[in-house]
C-alpha positions in Angstrom: 40.4 15.6 -32.5 37.4 13.4 -31.3 37.9 11.3 -34.4 41.5 10.4 -33.1 40.0 9.6 -29.7 37.3 7.5 -31.5 39.7 5.6 -33.4 42.0 4.9 -30.4 39.0 3.5 -28.5 37.7 1.6 -31.4 41.0 -0.5 -31.6 40.4 -1.6 -28.1 36.9 -3.0 -28.5 37.1 -6.9 -27.8 33.8 -8.9 -27.6 33.9 -12.4 -26.2 32.7 -15.2 -28.5 29.3 -15.4 -26.6 28.8 -11.6 -27.0 29.5 -11.9 -30.7 27.0 -14.8 -31.0 24.3 -12.8 -29.1 25.0 -9.6 -31.3 24.8 -11.6 -34.5 21.2 -12.9 -33.6 20.1 -9.6 -32.3 21.2 -8.2 -35.7 19.0 -10.8 -37.4 16.1 -9.2 -35.6 15.7 -11.8 -32.8 14.2 -10.6 -29.4 16.3 -11.3 -26.3 13.6 -14.0 -25.1 14.2 -15.8 -28.6 18.0 -15.4 -28.4 17.8 -17.0 -24.9 15.7 -19.9 -26.2 18.0 -20.5 -29.2 21.1 -20.6 -27.0 19.5 -22.4 -24.1 20.1 -19.8 -21.6 17.9 -17.4 -19.6 16.7 -14.1 -21.0 18.4 -12.6 -18.0 21.8 -14.0 -19.3 21.2 -12.5 -22.7 20.5 -9.2 -21.1 23.6 -9.4 -19.2 25.7 -10.1 -22.1 23.9 -7.2 -24.0 24.7 -4.9 -21.2 28.4 -5.9 -21.5 28.3 -5.3 -25.3 26.7 -1.9 -24.9 29.5 -0.9 -22.3 32.2 -2.1 -24.5 30.9 -0.5 -27.8 30.0 2.7 -25.6 26.2 2.7 -26.8 23.0 2.7 -25.2 20.7 0.5 -27.3 20.5 -2.4 -29.9 20.4 0.0 -32.8 23.5 1.8 -31.8 25.2 -1.4 -30.9 24.5 -2.8 -34.4 25.7 0.2 -36.2 28.8 0.5 -34.1 29.7 -3.1 -34.5 29.2 -3.0 -38.1 31.7 -0.1 -38.5 34.1 -2.0 -36.4 33.8 -5.0 -38.6 32.6 -7.1 -35.7 29.7 -8.6 -37.5 29.7 -11.3 -40.2 29.9 -9.8 -43.6 30.8 -6.2 -42.2 34.1 -4.6 -43.2 
């Protein structure tokens, strides 16, 4: 039963282009500070986007976000 609920919520996950960009850099192993430097934004901005990503993916940390995004096919090269 929860599998059906999980699938239904999975189909609704939509990340913005910036959120996908940040998630991809995090997956590569970059820190929030380094991502901020690469994107010419503040660390606070990166953390804001990460918080949004966590909420949308219904996770609590980077590792969970990477795993869930991979399962949903949101990462480059994931199916």
